[in-house]
C-alpha positions as CSV (number, residue, x, y, z in Angstrom):
1,X,-2.7,-23.9,13.2
2,X,-4.8,-23.3,10.1
3,X,-8.4,-24.7,10.2
4,X,-9.5,-27.8,8.3
5,X,-8.9,-27.3,4.7
6,X,-6.6,-24.4,5.7
7,X,-4.1,-24.8,2.8
8,X,-6.8,-24.5,0.2
9,X,-8.5,-21.7,2.1
10,X,-5.3,-19.8,2.6
11,X,-4.5,-19.9,-1.2
12,X,-8.0,-18.7,-2.1
13,X,-7.8,-15.9,0.5
14,X,-4.4,-14.9,-0.7
15,X,-5.6,-14.6,-4.3
16,X,-8.6,-12.5,-3.2
17,X,-6.4,-10.1,-1.3
18,X,-3.8,-9.6,-4.1
19,X,-6.6,-9.5,-6.7
20,X,-8.6,-6.9,-4.8
21,X,-5.6,-4.7,-4.3
22,X,-4.8,-5.0,-8.0
23,X,-8.3,-3.7,-8.9
24,X,-7.9,-0.7,-6.7
25,X,-4.5,0.0,-8.2
26,X,-6.0,-0.1,-11.6
27,X,-8.7,2.3,-10.5
28,X,-6.1,4.7,-9.2
29,X,-4.2,4.6,-12.5
30,X,-7.2,5.2,-14.7
31,X,-8.5,7.9,-12.4
32,X,-5.2,9.9,-12.4
33,X,-4.7,13.3,-13.9
34,X,-2.6,13.9,-17.0
35,X,1.1,14.1,-16.4
36,X,2.8,17.4,-17.5
37,X,6.5,17.8,-16.8
38,X,8.7,20.8,-17.2
39,X,11.3,20.9,-20.1
40,X,13.8,18.9,-18.0
41,X,11.2,16.1,-17.4
42,X,11.1,16.7,-13.7
43,X,8.1,18.7,-12.2
44,X,9.3,21.6,-10.1
45,X,8.4,21.5,-6.4
46,X,7.8,17.7,-6.2
47,X,9.8,16.1,-3.4
48,X,9.5,12.6,-5.0
49,X,10.2,12.6,-8.7
50,X,10.0,8.8,-8.9
51,X,8.4,6.0,-6.9
52,X,10.8,4.3,-4.4
53,X,12.2,0.9,-5.2
54,X,11.1,-2.1,-3.1
55,X,14.5,-2.1,-1.5
56,X,13.5,0.9,0.6
57,X,11.1,-1.4,2.6
58,X,13.0,-2.6,5.7
59,X,13.5,-6.3,5.6
60,X,13.3,-6.5,9.4
61,X,9.9,-4.8,9.2
62,X,8.6,-7.4,6.7
63,X,9.9,-10.3,8.9
64,X,8.3,-8.8,11.9
65,X,4.9,-8.4,10.2
66,X,5.1,-11.6,8.2
67,X,7.6,-14.2,9.6
68,X,9.1,-16.4,7.0
69,X,7.9,-14.3,4.1
70,X,9.6,-14.2,0.7
71,X,9.3,-11.6,-2.1
72,X,6.7,-12.4,-4.6
73,X,6.3,-9.2,-6.6
74,X,8.6,-6.3,-7.3
75,X,7.4,-4.2,-10.3
76,X,7.5,-0.6,-11.3
77,X,6.0,1.4,-14.2
78,X,4.5,4.7,-15.3
79,X,1.2,6.2,-14.3
80,X,-0.7,8.8,-16.3
81,X,0.3,11.3,-13.6
82,X,3.6,9.8,-12.2
83,X,5.2,6.5,-11.4
84,X,4.2,3.4,-9.5
85,X,6.0,0.6,-7.6
86,X,4.3,-2.5,-6.3
87,X,6.0,-4.9,-3.8
88,X,4.5,-8.0,-2.4
89,X,5.6,-10.8,0.1
90,X,4.0,-14.1,1.0
91,X,4.5,-16.7,3.7
92,X,2.0,-19.2,2.2
93,X,3.4,-22.7,2.6
94,X,6.2,-21.4,4.8
95,X,4.5,-20.7,8.1
96,X,1.8,-22.0,10.4
97,X,0.1,-18.6,10.2
98,X,0.5,-17.9,6.4
99,X,-0.3,-14.4,5.1
100,X,0.5,-11.8,2.4
101,X,1.9,-8.3,2.6
102,X,1.7,-5.7,-0.2
103,X,3.2,-2.3,-0.5
104,X,2.3,0.2,-3.3
105,X,4.2,3.5,-3.8
106,X,2.7,6.1,-6.2
107,X,4.7,9.2,-6.9
108,X,2.2,11.8,-8.2
109,X,3.6,14.7,-10.2
110,X,2.6,18.3,-10.7
111,X,0.2,19.0,-13.5
112,X,1.5,22.2,-15.1
113,X,-1.0,22.3,-18.1
114,X,-3.7,23.9,-16.0
115,X,-3.9,27.7,-15.7
116,X,-3.3,27.2,-12.0
117,X,-0.8,24.2,-11.8
118,X,-2.0,21.4,-9.5
119,X,1.0,20.3,-7.3
120,X,1.9,16.7,-6.8
121,X,0.8,17.0,-3.2
122,X,-2.7,17.9,-4.5
123,X,-2.7,14.8,-6.7
124,X,-1.7,12.6,-3.9
125,X,-4.1,14.2,-1.4
126,X,-7.0,13.8,-3.8
127,X,-6.2,10.2,-4.5
128,X,-5.8,9.4,-0.8
129,X,-9.2,10.9,0.0
130,X,-10.9,8.8,-2.8
131,X,-9.1,5.7,-1.6
132,X,-10.2,5.7,2.0
133,X,-13.6,4.2,2.7
134,X,-16.1,5.7,5.0
135,X,-15.4,3.1,7.7
136,X,-11.7,4.0,7.8
137,X,-10.0,5.2,11.0
138,X,-7.3,7.9,11.2
139,X,-4.1,7.1,13.1
140,X,-1.1,9.4,13.8
141,X,2.2,7.8,12.9
142,X,5.0,8.6,15.2
143,X,7.2,9.7,12.3
144,X,4.7,12.4,11.4
145,X,2.3,11.4,8.6
146,X,-1.4,11.0,9.2
147,X,-2.5,7.5,8.2
148,X,-5.9,5.9,7.4
149,X,-6.6,2.3,8.3
150,X,-9.6,0.1,7.5
151,X,-10.6,-3.6,7.4
152,X,-11.6,-5.4,4.2
153,X,-14.4,-7.8,3.8
154,X,-12.0,-10.7,3.5
155,X,-11.5,-11.9,7.1
156,X,-8.1,-11.0,8.7
157,X,-7.3,-8.3,6.1
158,X,-6.4,-4.7,6.9
159,X,-5.4,-1.8,4.6
160,X,-3.6,1.4,5.4
161,X,-2.7,4.4,3.3
162,X,-0.8,7.6,4.0
163,X,0.7,10.5,2.1
164,X,4.4,11.8,2.3
165,X,4.5,15.0,0.3
166,X,3.5,13.9,-3.3
167,X,4.1,10.2,-2.5
168,X,1.0,8.0,-1.8
169,X,1.7,4.8,0.1
170,X,-0.7,2.0,0.4
171,X,-0.3,-1.2,2.5
172,X,-2.3,-4.3,2.6
173,X,-1.8,-7.2,5.1
174,X,-3.7,-10.4,5.3
175,X,-3.7,-13.3,7.8
176,X,-4.9,-16.0,5.4
177,X,-5.2,-18.7,8.1
178,X,-7.5,-17.0,10.7
179,X,-10.9,-15.5,10.9
180,X,-13.1,-13.7,13.3
181,X,-12.8,-10.4,15.3
182,X,-9.5,-11.3,17.0
183,X,-7.8,-11.8,13.7
184,X,-9.2,-8.6,12.3
185,X,-8.0,-6.5,15.2
186,X,-4.5,-8.3,15.0
187,X,-4.3,-7.6,11.3
188,X,-5.1,-3.8,12.0
189,X,-2.3,-3.7,14.6
190,X,0.2,-5.4,12.4
191,X,-0.4,-3.1,9.4
192,X,-0.1,0.0,11.6
193,X,3.1,-1.2,13.2
194,X,4.5,-1.9,9.8
195,X,3.5,1.5,8.6
196,X,5.4,3.1,11.5
197,X,8.6,1.3,10.4
198,X,8.1,2.1,6.6
199,X,7.3,5.8,7.2
200,X,10.6,6.2,9.2
201,X,12.5,4.6,6.3
202,X,11.1,7.0,3.6
């Protein structure tokens, strides 16, 4: 059960989590390289020419990570160097253990304006390296990609990011009702398990 004042605390923590993720997303956008497409508008050699839609995220995986959750955000738009999709779910007010779950897809495209074109995989790899903090840990997903997971300062919040070819995937999970080391470790386990399911679906 949520602690005393849990409803108010859950809402505040949920806002912090979503707001923090939005700031990092904005940083990724402003820090991107300039997009250069070929004559057909599709960079050659890029596996992902657009960011996946939220529908690619398995509903069963969302329910397992965040029981009772409903979609809160589903938006997509251009990046200076590709395309971005943001998906979010929340169980605030619908569960005794309320939380939030956020998925962000960034398809990074080849920059052909340089003397030596920078492939989309290079874009995604560079952004991933800049995104992961020093206290992040590496995990091997069973489907193949190497992922990086870390805990945020907001208690019960864990982030994870991985690259699939030129697609950068970032996840954020928050248990907005709990606090302490047990909740932190549980958040880490949940986001890793969710990443396993998502990576298999991509």
